[in-house]
C-alpha positions as CSV (number, residue, x, y, z in Angstrom):
1,M,-95.2,-78.0,48.4
2,E,-97.2,-75.7,50.8
3,E,-100.4,-74.1,49.5
4,N,-100.3,-70.6,49.5
5,E,-101.6,-68.1,51.8
6,K,-104.7,-66.5,50.6
7,S,-105.3,-62.8,51.5
8,P,-108.0,-62.1,53.5
9,L,-110.0,-60.1,50.7
10,E,-110.1,-63.2,48.4
11,T,-111.5,-65.2,51.3
12,I,-114.6,-62.4,51.5
13,P,-117.6,-63.8,49.4
14,P,-118.6,-61.4,46.8
15,V,-121.6,-59.1,47.8
16,L,-124.4,-59.3,45.1
17,T,-125.6,-55.3,44.6
18,E,-129.1,-54.8,43.4
19,A,-129.3,-52.7,40.2
20,E,-130.3,-49.2,40.7
21,P,-133.6,-48.0,39.1
22,K,-133.9,-46.5,36.1
23,T,-134.3,-42.8,36.3
24,G,-136.0,-42.3,33.0
25,S,-138.9,-44.6,32.6
26,P,-141.3,-42.6,34.8
27,L,-140.2,-39.6,33.4
28,R,-141.3,-41.0,29.7
29,T,-144.5,-42.4,31.3
30,F,-145.4,-38.7,32.5
31,L,-144.6,-37.4,29.4
32,G,-146.8,-39.8,27.2
33,V,-149.6,-39.3,29.8
34,L,-149.2,-35.3,29.4
35,A,-149.1,-35.7,25.6
36,G,-152.4,-37.7,25.5
37,L,-154.3,-35.4,27.9
38,I,-153.0,-32.6,25.5
39,L,-154.3,-34.1,22.4
40,V,-157.7,-35.0,24.0
41,L,-158.1,-31.6,25.1
42,L,-157.4,-30.5,21.4
43,L,-160.3,-32.6,20.5
44,I,-162.3,-31.2,22.8
45,V,-161.7,-27.8,22.2
46,V,-162.0,-28.4,18.1
47,L,-165.4,-30.1,18.7
48,A,-166.4,-27.3,20.9
49,F,-165.7,-24.7,18.5
50,T,-167.3,-26.4,15.6
51,F,-170.2,-26.8,17.7
52,L,-170.6,-23.1,18.9
53,S,-169.9,-22.2,15.2
54,R,-172.7,-23.9,14.1
55,Q,-174.9,-22.9,16.7
56,F,-173.6,-19.3,16.2
57,D,-174.5,-19.6,12.3
58,K,-178.2,-20.6,13.2
59,A,-179.0,-18.0,15.8
60,V,-177.4,-15.2,13.3
61,Q,-179.1,-16.6,10.1
62,P,-182.5,-14.7,11.1
63,I,-180.7,-11.6,11.5
64,Q,-178.8,-12.2,8.2
65,E,-182.2,-12.5,6.3
66,V,-183.9,-9.4,8.2
67,N,-180.8,-7.6,7.0
68,N,-180.6,-8.4,3.8
69,R,-184.5,-7.6,3.3
70,L,-183.7,-4.3,4.6
71,S,-181.1,-4.0,2.3
72,T,-183.1,-4.7,-0.5
73,Q,-185.5,-2.4,0.8
74,V,-183.3,0.6,1.1
75,S,-181.9,0.1,-2.5
76,Q,-185.3,0.3,-3.7
77,F,-185.9,3.3,-2.1
78,L,-182.8,4.8,-3.4
79,H,-182.5,3.7,-6.5
80,P,-186.3,3.4,-7.2
81,T,-187.7,1.9,-10.7
82,P,-188.8,4.5,-12.7
83,T,-192.6,4.8,-13.9
84,I,-193.0,5.8,-17.5
85,L,-196.3,6.8,-18.3
86,P,-196.9,7.7,-22.1
87,D,-199.1,10.1,-23.4
88,P,-202.4,8.5,-24.3
89,V,-202.5,10.5,-27.4
90,S,-200.5,9.7,-30.5
91,I,-200.0,12.2,-33.6
92,V,-198.9,10.6,-37.0
93,R,-196.9,13.1,-38.8
94,E,-195.9,11.6,-42.1
95,V,-196.6,8.4,-44.1
96,Q,-194.1,7.8,-46.9
97,S,-193.9,4.9,-49.3
98,L,-190.9,2.9,-49.3
99,A,-189.5,0.5,-51.7
100,R,-186.2,0.0,-50.2
101,L,-184.0,-3.4,-50.5
102,E,-181.9,-3.7,-47.5
103,T,-179.3,-6.0,-48.0
104,I,-176.6,-5.8,-45.1
105,Q,-176.5,-5.0,-41.5
106,Y,-173.8,-4.5,-39.2
107,S,-173.9,-5.0,-35.2
108,V,-171.1,-2.7,-33.7
109,E,-170.0,-1.8,-30.0
110,K,-168.8,1.6,-28.8
111,V,-167.5,2.7,-25.6
112,I,-168.1,6.4,-25.2
113,T,-166.4,9.0,-22.6
114,A,-168.1,12.2,-22.1
115,E,-167.0,14.7,-19.8
116,L,-167.2,18.5,-18.4
117,N,-164.7,20.6,-16.5
118,Q,-162.0,18.1,-15.9
119,G,-159.1,20.0,-14.8
120,A,-157.7,20.8,-11.9
121,F,-161.0,21.1,-9.9
122,G,-162.9,18.3,-11.8
123,S,-163.3,16.5,-8.6
124,L,-165.5,19.7,-7.3
125,F,-167.0,20.9,-10.5
126,G,-166.5,18.1,-13.3
127,D,-169.0,15.8,-14.5
128,R,-168.0,12.7,-16.2
129,L,-169.6,9.4,-17.6
130,L,-168.6,6.0,-19.0
131,F,-171.4,5.1,-21.9
132,V,-171.1,1.8,-23.6
133,A,-172.8,1.7,-26.6
134,H,-174.6,-0.7,-28.9
135,G,-175.9,-0.2,-32.1
136,Y,-176.7,-1.4,-35.5
137,V,-176.1,0.1,-38.9
138,I,-178.4,-1.2,-42.0
139,A,-177.7,-0.4,-45.8
140,G,-179.0,-1.4,-49.3
141,V,-180.5,0.2,-52.3
142,D,-183.3,2.3,-52.7
143,L,-185.1,1.0,-55.6
144,S,-187.8,4.0,-55.5
145,K,-185.0,5.9,-57.2
146,M,-184.8,3.6,-60.3
147,T,-186.4,4.9,-63.8
148,E,-187.6,3.4,-67.0
149,D,-184.1,4.2,-68.2
150,D,-182.5,2.1,-65.7
151,L,-183.8,-1.1,-67.2
152,R,-183.1,-1.4,-70.8
153,I,-183.2,-4.7,-72.9
154,V,-180.6,-4.9,-75.7
155,G,-181.0,-8.3,-77.3
156,E,-181.1,-10.9,-75.2
157,T,-179.5,-8.7,-72.4
158,L,-181.3,-7.1,-69.8
159,R,-179.3,-4.0,-68.8
160,V,-179.7,-2.5,-65.1
161,K,-178.5,0.5,-63.7
162,L,-178.6,0.3,-59.6
163,P,-178.7,3.3,-57.6
164,E,-175.6,3.6,-55.3
165,A,-176.0,1.6,-51.8
166,E,-177.1,4.0,-48.8
167,V,-177.1,3.7,-45.1
168,F,-180.9,3.2,-44.1
169,V,-180.2,3.2,-40.5
170,A,-177.6,3.9,-37.8
171,T,-179.1,4.0,-34.2
172,L,-178.3,2.7,-31.0
173,D,-180.1,-0.4,-29.3
174,N,-181.3,1.0,-26.2
175,D,-182.2,-2.4,-24.6
176,K,-178.6,-3.0,-24.6
177,S,-177.0,0.3,-24.2
178,Y,-176.1,1.9,-20.7
179,V,-174.2,4.1,-18.8
180,Y,-171.1,2.2,-17.1
181,D,-169.8,4.9,-14.7
182,R,-170.8,8.5,-14.1
183,D,-168.9,10.5,-11.7
184,T,-170.5,13.9,-10.6
185,G,-168.2,16.7,-8.9
186,L,-169.2,17.3,-5.2
187,L,-170.0,21.1,-5.9
188,R,-172.0,20.4,-9.4
189,R,-175.3,18.8,-10.2
190,A,-175.3,16.1,-13.1
191,D,-175.6,17.7,-16.5
192,T,-178.9,16.3,-18.1
193,Q,-177.6,16.7,-21.4
194,L,-174.3,14.9,-21.1
195,E,-175.4,11.5,-21.7
196,S,-177.7,13.1,-24.7
197,A,-174.4,14.1,-26.1
198,A,-172.8,11.0,-25.5
199,R,-175.7,8.8,-27.4
200,R,-175.4,11.3,-30.0
201,A,-171.2,11.1,-30.5
202,A,-171.8,7.1,-30.0
203,E,-174.3,7.0,-33.2
204,A,-171.9,8.9,-35.3
205,E,-169.0,6.5,-34.5
206,I,-171.0,3.2,-35.0
207,L,-171.8,5.1,-38.6
208,R,-168.2,5.6,-39.0
209,T,-166.8,2.4,-37.9
210,A,-169.2,0.7,-40.5
211,T,-168.8,3.0,-43.0
212,E,-165.0,2.6,-42.7
213,D,-165.4,-0.8,-43.0
214,G,-167.1,-1.2,-46.2
215,I,-170.6,-1.4,-45.5
216,L,-171.8,0.5,-48.8
217,A,-169.4,-1.6,-51.1
218,Q,-171.0,-4.6,-49.8
219,A,-174.7,-3.9,-49.8
220,Q,-174.2,-2.9,-53.4
221,T,-172.5,-6.3,-54.2
222,N,-175.7,-7.9,-52.4
223,A,-178.3,-6.0,-53.9
224,K,-176.8,-7.2,-57.3
225,T,-176.7,-10.8,-56.2
226,Y,-180.1,-10.7,-54.9
227,L,-181.7,-9.0,-57.9
228,L,-179.5,-11.1,-60.4
229,S,-181.1,-14.1,-58.8
230,L,-184.5,-12.7,-58.9
231,L,-184.5,-11.2,-62.5
232,N,-182.9,-14.9,-63.6
233,S,-186.2,-16.3,-61.7
234,L,-188.3,-14.3,-64.1
235,G,-186.7,-15.5,-66.9
236,F,-184.0,-13.1,-67.9
237,S,-181.0,-15.2,-68.3
238,R,-178.7,-12.5,-69.0
239,V,-178.5,-9.7,-66.7
240,V,-175.8,-7.0,-66.7
241,F,-175.3,-4.4,-64.2
242,E,-174.0,-0.9,-65.2
């Protein structure tokens, strides 16, 4: 058999071609280096900012201390502490003997608004203040009003007729009461009587609140309880209040 003739292309030995270099590898390396540099720069910037901030605070601190002292002095100048000089001469007008049995005390807080000329031109001619009032009301029985006829012994029973309970004190606590806010018009001076009027109204409101809450009835009940204990200790086993 005859051998098949090989074509010229088959007789040429294969040529090995070198692999083409990958073009993406250097680009990724460059981007990684660039990202690292950016991170280093950001870290340097943060550290520098922190350092400069601390140095700035240290430099500004003396100025702030001076400013605070100056603000305190200005505040003391604009709002000085009042100096109270009482007259050394005191006059005693009256001395009165009392036999009051105080049996209850109410502590009341009340907010009072006092105002003048709060119309359309209130910002120019008006005067307004907000007064926070703290006060107390004391009630009890005035034993000096009792007479011999108010104490009677009937058999083994002591019959007692107590006077009606009354309010002894209804006043403000000046240590706790204060003007919370005051707004005076641009074209008027502060009314010197406005705070006094607010204080009088506060005392009346405190008394009204305690009275409506039943302070007198409670004072009468407490007086009977106290006197019953006292009279029992003195040997009166049976006591009746009329």
